[in-house]
C-alpha positions as CSV (number, residue, x, y, z in Angstrom):
1,M,24.6,-83.6,26.3
2,N,25.5,-80.7,28.2
3,E,26.8,-81.6,32.6
4,H,24.3,-82.6,34.1
5,I,22.3,-80.9,36.2
6,I,21.1,-83.9,38.6
7,K,24.3,-83.8,41.3
8,N,23.8,-87.5,42.2
9,W,23.3,-89.1,38.4
10,A,25.4,-91.8,38.3
11,D,24.0,-93.3,41.5
12,I,20.1,-93.0,40.0
13,A,20.6,-93.8,36.4
14,R,21.0,-97.3,37.1
15,T,18.6,-98.3,33.7
16,K,18.2,-96.8,30.3
17,E,14.5,-95.9,31.1
18,R,16.1,-94.3,34.5
19,S,18.4,-91.9,32.4
20,D,16.1,-91.5,29.9
21,A,13.4,-89.9,32.2
22,L,16.3,-87.9,34.2
23,E,17.3,-86.3,30.6
24,I,13.8,-84.9,30.1
25,I,13.8,-83.9,33.2
26,E,16.9,-82.2,32.9
27,S,15.6,-80.7,29.7
28,G,13.0,-78.9,31.5
29,L,15.0,-77.4,34.3
30,R,17.2,-76.6,31.3
31,A,14.3,-75.0,29.6
32,I,13.5,-72.5,32.6
33,D,16.9,-70.9,33.0
34,T,16.6,-67.4,34.8
35,K,19.1,-65.8,32.9
36,N,18.7,-67.5,29.9
37,S,14.4,-66.7,29.6
38,I,14.9,-63.0,30.8
39,K,17.7,-62.5,28.1
40,E,15.3,-64.3,25.6
41,K,12.7,-62.0,26.1
42,L,14.9,-58.5,27.3
43,S,17.1,-56.9,24.9
44,L,19.0,-53.8,24.3
45,M,20.1,-51.9,21.0
46,D,21.0,-48.2,20.1
47,N,19.1,-47.5,23.8
48,V,16.1,-49.2,22.5
49,L,15.2,-51.8,25.2
50,R,13.1,-54.6,23.6
51,A,11.0,-56.5,25.9
52,D,8.5,-58.6,24.4
53,D,7.0,-57.3,21.5
54,R,7.2,-53.3,23.6
55,S,10.0,-51.5,22.6
56,F,11.2,-48.3,25.5
57,D,13.6,-45.6,24.3
58,L,16.0,-45.4,27.2
59,N,16.4,-41.3,25.9
60,T,12.9,-40.5,27.3
61,F,13.7,-42.0,30.4
62,G,15.8,-40.2,33.4
63,K,16.7,-42.9,35.6
64,I,16.0,-46.2,35.7
65,F,15.5,-48.2,39.1
66,V,15.5,-52.3,39.3
67,F,13.2,-54.1,42.2
68,A,13.0,-58.0,42.8
69,F,11.9,-60.0,44.8
70,G,11.8,-64.0,44.7
71,K,14.0,-67.0,44.4
72,A,14.8,-66.0,41.5
73,S,15.5,-62.5,42.2
74,T,20.0,-62.5,41.8
75,E,19.9,-64.8,38.9
76,A,17.7,-62.4,37.2
77,V,20.0,-58.9,38.7
78,M,23.2,-60.7,36.8
79,A,21.0,-61.0,33.9
80,L,19.9,-57.6,33.7
81,E,23.2,-56.0,34.7
82,E,24.8,-57.7,31.7
83,I,21.5,-56.5,29.6
84,L,21.5,-52.3,31.4
85,G,24.8,-51.9,32.6
86,D,25.7,-48.6,34.2
87,R,22.1,-47.1,32.8
88,I,20.8,-49.0,36.0
89,T,20.5,-45.9,38.4
90,S,20.0,-48.2,41.8
91,G,18.1,-51.1,42.5
92,I,16.8,-53.6,45.2
93,A,16.0,-56.8,46.1
94,I,15.3,-59.5,48.3
95,D,16.0,-63.5,48.1
96,K,16.9,-66.3,49.8
97,K,20.7,-65.8,49.8
98,A,23.0,-62.2,48.9
99,Y,24.5,-60.6,46.1
100,K,25.8,-57.3,45.7
101,G,25.8,-55.9,42.4
102,K,27.4,-53.1,40.7
103,N,24.8,-51.0,41.3
104,I,21.8,-53.2,43.0
105,E,22.0,-55.3,46.1
106,V,20.6,-58.2,46.8
107,F,19.4,-59.0,50.6
108,E,18.9,-62.2,52.0
109,G,15.6,-63.2,53.1
110,S,13.7,-65.8,55.1
111,H,11.4,-68.2,53.4
112,P,9.0,-69.6,53.5
113,H,8.5,-67.5,56.7
114,P,8.4,-64.1,56.2
115,S,10.7,-62.0,58.9
116,E,11.1,-58.8,60.2
117,H,14.2,-58.6,58.4
118,N,12.0,-59.1,55.2
119,V,10.1,-56.2,56.3
120,N,12.5,-53.9,56.4
121,I,14.2,-54.8,53.4
122,S,10.4,-54.6,51.5
123,Q,10.2,-50.9,53.4
124,R,13.1,-50.0,51.5
125,I,11.7,-51.1,49.0
126,A,8.2,-48.9,49.0
127,L,10.1,-46.0,49.8
128,L,12.2,-46.2,46.6
129,A,9.1,-47.2,44.8
130,K,7.4,-43.8,46.1
131,S,9.7,-41.6,45.1
132,M,9.7,-42.0,41.4
133,T,8.1,-39.7,39.4
134,D,6.8,-39.8,35.8
135,K,9.9,-39.9,33.9
136,D,11.4,-42.6,35.4
137,L,11.3,-46.3,34.2
138,A,11.0,-49.4,36.7
139,I,11.4,-52.8,36.1
140,V,10.4,-55.5,38.9
141,V,11.2,-58.7,38.4
142,A,8.3,-61.0,40.4
143,S,9.4,-64.9,40.7
144,G,7.9,-67.8,43.7
145,G,9.0,-67.3,47.1
146,G,7.8,-63.4,46.6
147,S,5.2,-64.0,48.7
148,S,7.1,-64.5,51.8
149,L,10.1,-62.1,51.0
150,L,8.3,-59.6,49.7
151,C,6.3,-58.7,53.1
152,Y,4.8,-55.0,54.0
153,P,4.2,-53.6,56.3
154,G,4.9,-55.5,59.3
155,K,1.6,-56.4,60.5
156,E,1.6,-58.3,56.9
157,C,4.8,-60.4,58.2
158,E,2.8,-61.7,61.1
159,Q,-0.6,-62.4,59.6
160,G,1.0,-64.3,57.1
161,D,3.5,-66.3,59.1
162,T,0.0,-67.4,61.1
163,L,-1.5,-67.6,57.8
164,Y,1.3,-69.8,56.4
165,S,1.3,-71.8,58.9
166,A,-2.4,-72.5,58.4
167,F,-3.0,-72.9,55.7
168,L,-0.6,-76.1,55.3
169,S,-3.5,-78.1,57.3
170,S,-6.7,-76.8,55.5
171,G,-6.5,-78.8,52.2
172,G,-6.2,-74.9,50.1
173,N,-3.8,-74.3,47.0
174,I,-1.5,-71.8,46.2
175,R,-3.8,-70.0,44.6
176,D,-6.4,-69.6,47.5
177,L,-3.8,-68.6,49.7
178,N,-2.4,-66.1,47.3
179,V,-6.2,-64.2,47.6
180,I,-5.8,-64.0,51.1
181,R,-2.4,-63.0,51.2
182,R,-3.1,-60.1,48.5
183,H,-5.6,-58.6,51.4
184,I,-3.6,-58.4,54.2
185,S,-0.8,-56.6,52.5
186,E,-0.4,-53.0,51.4
187,I,2.3,-53.9,48.4
188,K,0.7,-57.2,46.9
189,G,-2.7,-57.3,44.9
190,G,-1.1,-54.4,43.0
191,G,0.3,-52.5,45.9
192,L,3.4,-52.3,44.3
193,A,1.8,-50.6,40.9
194,K,0.5,-48.1,43.2
195,M,3.6,-47.0,45.2
196,L,5.6,-47.2,41.5
197,Y,2.6,-44.5,40.1
198,P,3.1,-42.5,37.7
199,A,6.6,-44.0,36.8
200,T,6.6,-46.6,33.7
201,V,6.7,-50.2,34.8
202,I,8.3,-53.2,33.2
203,S,7.7,-55.9,35.3
204,L,9.4,-59.4,34.3
205,V,7.5,-62.6,35.8
206,L,8.2,-66.0,36.4
207,C,5.6,-67.9,37.2
208,D,6.3,-70.1,40.2
209,V,2.2,-71.4,40.6
210,S,0.4,-73.8,38.6
211,G,-0.3,-73.3,34.8
212,E,0.2,-69.6,33.8
213,Y,-1.3,-67.8,36.4
214,Y,1.0,-65.2,36.3
215,E,-0.7,-62.5,38.2
216,D,-0.7,-64.8,41.1
217,V,3.0,-64.7,41.0
218,A,4.3,-62.8,44.4
219,S,0.2,-62.4,45.5
220,G,0.1,-60.1,42.2
221,P,2.4,-56.6,43.4
222,T,1.7,-55.3,39.7
223,Y,-1.0,-56.2,38.6
224,K,-4.7,-54.9,39.4
225,D,-6.5,-57.5,41.4
226,N,-10.5,-58.9,41.0
227,T,-10.7,-60.1,44.2
228,T,-12.3,-58.6,47.3
229,I,-12.4,-58.8,51.3
230,K,-15.6,-61.2,50.5
231,D,-14.0,-63.4,48.9
232,V,-11.4,-64.0,51.4
233,E,-13.6,-64.1,54.2
234,E,-15.1,-67.1,51.9
235,L,-11.7,-68.7,51.6
236,L,-11.1,-68.3,55.7
237,E,-14.4,-70.4,56.0
238,K,-14.2,-73.0,53.5
239,F,-11.1,-74.4,54.6
240,N,-11.7,-73.4,58.4
241,I,-8.7,-71.2,59.1
242,K,-8.0,-70.0,61.9
243,G,-6.9,-67.0,63.3
244,S,-7.3,-62.8,63.5
245,Y,-6.7,-61.0,60.0
246,E,-6.7,-57.5,59.5
247,L,-8.3,-57.3,56.1
248,N,-7.7,-54.7,53.4
249,E,-9.0,-54.3,49.7
250,T,-6.4,-53.7,46.7
251,P,-6.2,-51.0,44.3
252,K,-9.0,-51.0,41.9
253,E,-8.0,-47.7,40.7
254,D,-7.1,-48.2,36.4
255,K,-4.9,-45.4,36.8
256,Y,-2.0,-47.2,38.8
257,F,-1.8,-49.9,35.8
258,E,-1.7,-47.6,32.4
259,K,2.4,-47.6,32.6
260,V,2.6,-51.2,34.2
261,Y,3.6,-53.8,31.8
262,N,3.3,-56.9,32.7
263,I,5.6,-59.3,30.8
264,P,5.5,-63.5,31.0
265,I,9.0,-64.5,31.0
266,V,9.0,-68.5,32.0
267,S,6.0,-71.0,33.2
268,N,6.0,-74.8,33.9
269,M,4.1,-75.2,30.6
270,K,6.9,-73.9,28.9
271,A,8.9,-76.9,30.8
272,L,6.6,-79.1,30.0
273,R,6.4,-78.3,26.4
274,V,10.1,-78.3,26.2
275,M,10.7,-81.7,28.0
276,K,7.7,-83.1,25.3
277,S,10.0,-82.3,22.6
278,Y,12.7,-83.7,24.2
279,A,10.8,-87.1,24.6
280,L,9.9,-87.3,21.1
281,G,13.2,-86.9,20.4
282,L,13.9,-90.1,22.2
283,G,11.8,-91.8,20.5
284,Y,8.7,-91.9,22.8
285,N,5.4,-90.6,22.7
286,A,4.5,-87.7,24.8
287,I,1.4,-86.7,26.1
288,I,1.0,-83.1,28.5
289,L,-1.4,-84.5,31.3
290,G,-1.8,-80.4,32.2
291,G,0.2,-77.7,33.9
292,E,-2.6,-77.5,37.3
293,L,-2.6,-80.8,39.1
294,Y,-3.9,-79.5,42.8
295,D,-5.2,-82.7,43.5
296,K,-3.7,-85.4,46.3
297,P,-0.5,-87.6,45.2
298,D,-2.4,-90.8,44.9
299,E,-5.1,-89.2,42.6
300,V,-2.1,-86.9,40.2
301,I,-1.0,-90.3,39.9
302,R,-3.5,-92.4,38.9
303,K,-4.4,-89.6,36.4
304,M,-0.8,-90.0,35.0
305,I,-1.2,-93.8,34.7
306,S,-5.0,-93.7,33.1
307,I,-3.2,-92.2,30.0
308,S,0.5,-94.2,30.3
309,L,0.6,-96.4,27.1
310,P,4.1,-98.4,26.5
311,K,7.0,-96.4,24.8
312,T,5.1,-92.8,25.9
313,V,5.9,-90.4,28.3
314,V,3.2,-88.4,30.4
315,L,4.1,-85.2,31.8
316,G,2.4,-83.0,34.1
317,G,3.2,-79.9,36.4
318,G,1.2,-78.5,39.5
319,E,1.6,-78.6,43.3
320,P,-0.5,-81.6,44.9
321,T,-2.6,-81.2,48.1
322,I,-1.2,-82.5,50.6
323,K,-3.0,-82.0,54.5
324,V,0.1,-82.5,56.6
325,V,-1.2,-84.1,60.6
326,G,1.5,-83.7,63.2
327,T,4.9,-82.4,62.5
328,G,6.1,-84.3,59.8
329,G,9.6,-85.2,58.4
330,T,12.2,-83.9,56.4
331,A,11.2,-84.3,53.2
332,G,8.4,-82.0,51.5
333,R,5.6,-82.9,48.7
334,N,7.7,-84.6,46.2
335,E,9.7,-87.4,47.7
336,H,6.1,-88.0,49.3
337,T,4.4,-87.8,46.0
338,A,7.8,-90.2,44.5
339,L,6.7,-92.9,47.2
340,S,3.4,-93.3,47.2
341,A,3.4,-93.9,43.4
342,V,5.4,-97.3,44.3
343,K,1.3,-98.4,45.5
344,Q,0.4,-98.1,42.2
345,I,3.1,-98.0,39.1
346,D,3.9,-101.3,37.2
347,E,7.4,-103.1,36.7
348,D,7.4,-101.3,33.7
349,S,7.2,-97.9,34.6
350,V,9.5,-95.1,35.7
351,F,8.1,-92.0,38.1
352,I,9.4,-88.6,39.1
353,S,8.2,-86.3,41.2
354,L,10.5,-83.8,41.9
355,A,10.5,-79.6,43.0
356,S,11.7,-77.2,39.9
357,D,13.1,-75.1,42.3
358,G,15.6,-77.9,43.6
359,I,14.8,-78.0,47.1
360,D,11.4,-80.3,48.7
361,N,10.4,-78.0,51.1
362,K,13.3,-79.0,54.4
363,S,14.7,-81.6,51.9
364,K,18.1,-80.7,50.4
365,Y,16.8,-83.1,47.7
366,A,14.8,-82.2,44.9
367,G,12.5,-84.9,44.5
368,A,12.4,-89.1,44.0
369,I,12.8,-91.7,40.7
370,V,11.0,-94.9,42.1
371,D,10.9,-98.0,39.2
372,K,10.7,-101.4,39.6
373,E,13.5,-101.9,42.3
374,T,11.9,-99.4,44.0
375,L,8.4,-101.4,44.0
376,E,10.5,-104.8,44.5
377,I,11.9,-103.3,48.0
378,A,8.8,-101.9,49.1
379,R,6.5,-104.6,48.1
380,Q,9.0,-106.6,51.1
381,R,8.7,-103.6,53.2
382,V,5.0,-102.6,53.3
383,E,4.2,-101.8,56.6
384,E,7.3,-99.4,56.4
385,V,6.8,-97.7,53.8
386,D,2.8,-97.0,54.7
387,D,4.0,-95.7,57.9
388,A,6.8,-93.3,56.0
389,L,3.9,-92.1,54.0
390,A,1.4,-91.5,56.9
391,N,3.9,-90.3,58.8
392,F,4.9,-87.6,55.9
393,N,8.6,-89.3,56.0
394,P,9.7,-90.7,53.2
395,E,13.2,-90.0,53.0
396,P,14.7,-92.7,55.3
397,F,13.6,-94.9,52.2
398,L,14.3,-93.4,49.8
399,L,17.6,-92.7,50.3
400,E,18.1,-96.3,51.3
401,T,16.9,-97.2,48.0
402,K,19.0,-94.5,46.7
403,D,16.0,-92.7,44.5
404,V,16.5,-89.1,45.8
405,I,17.3,-86.8,43.2
406,E,19.7,-83.6,44.5
407,T,20.4,-81.0,42.2
408,G,21.3,-78.5,44.9
409,S,19.3,-74.9,44.2
410,T,18.5,-74.5,40.6
411,E,17.5,-70.3,40.9
412,A,14.2,-71.2,38.8
413,N,10.7,-71.9,40.2
414,V,7.9,-73.0,38.0
415,S,6.4,-75.8,40.6
416,D,6.5,-79.5,40.4
417,L,7.7,-81.1,37.8
418,F,5.8,-85.1,37.4
419,L,6.9,-87.7,34.8
420,L,5.6,-91.4,34.3
421,L,7.6,-93.1,31.6
422,K,6.4,-96.4,30.3
423,K,9.1,-98.6,28.6
């Protein structure tokens, strides 16, 4: 086994079953490593760039520009500079952290709430995109967090901040949110493709949306959007989302997308398939429940338990729907989901809920692992557990039981990962 990604491994891998479960989770995190995943799909030989199953002769292009947005931007830029070197003319990117490459600069932006700074960097991306010609090649990298980081024009930022806050208590899922985001923006929902026209575009997409909905990543800046303003109005009414939103239609003309090649790089299904293989290698049976689990935490856990068998690992991915009432605590949906599991799992089971980017919303932890040890403590402190769940504040309890999982930022994001292991 390689060096552990989980920093507090020694504290939480207290039994064989815990250790097995954590090793399986780590195999999934390694599978979504940004640099390695890009290099698997992108390679250069004799000045011909191979992008998945397509080839691009770089001799036919005048200039090469790089655009990146999302929480994997820095790692992606590093990979592209290793592959293409000085062939890159210039580039601009926005991430949660800054990085200065040789020809590409990554700016630090705010997330999950957009900011005026995000708008300023996004405007620079838009201006560079609009300057490209039919002789140029654009390489775009879209990853999780891009919807907040890529924010243009200024009115989108203002509306997006209001929308995000309202949506947290709406009960809608990320795909619903992204439909609305496309229609308050000039750069999402195919808007960037329109700006880049008539250049050739290779768009590398690292999917953070549950399942394999690559067109939803960063709200689809290089994908032709098939939703309309009417769809947005129906969603606003359905989820009773308050606020005044200035909606616009997304580009529908085919010409803007004729030379756009969207290339899937990684998704939570890739992580789940690798985790299944690793579990089989450890001698367990393994079942993938699915990659689109948007149910409430209790329902996600119930579904996993319903197909759990002895010596079996059940795997899933998604983003449980949590309607936050009040301010909530310091943690996110993964610690909340893990603590919810102590109400349902039995003493022969281990359950993990993990944010694949390593940051569970406002917490510095990625999620948590619970098992028989946690159950025994929870049964003695039922009122405390109930209160923690009711107030969305599971972290103090999970810190005390030494069940939180700490990875730090993984520089990748494919939604949340769930594991139920039965010994």
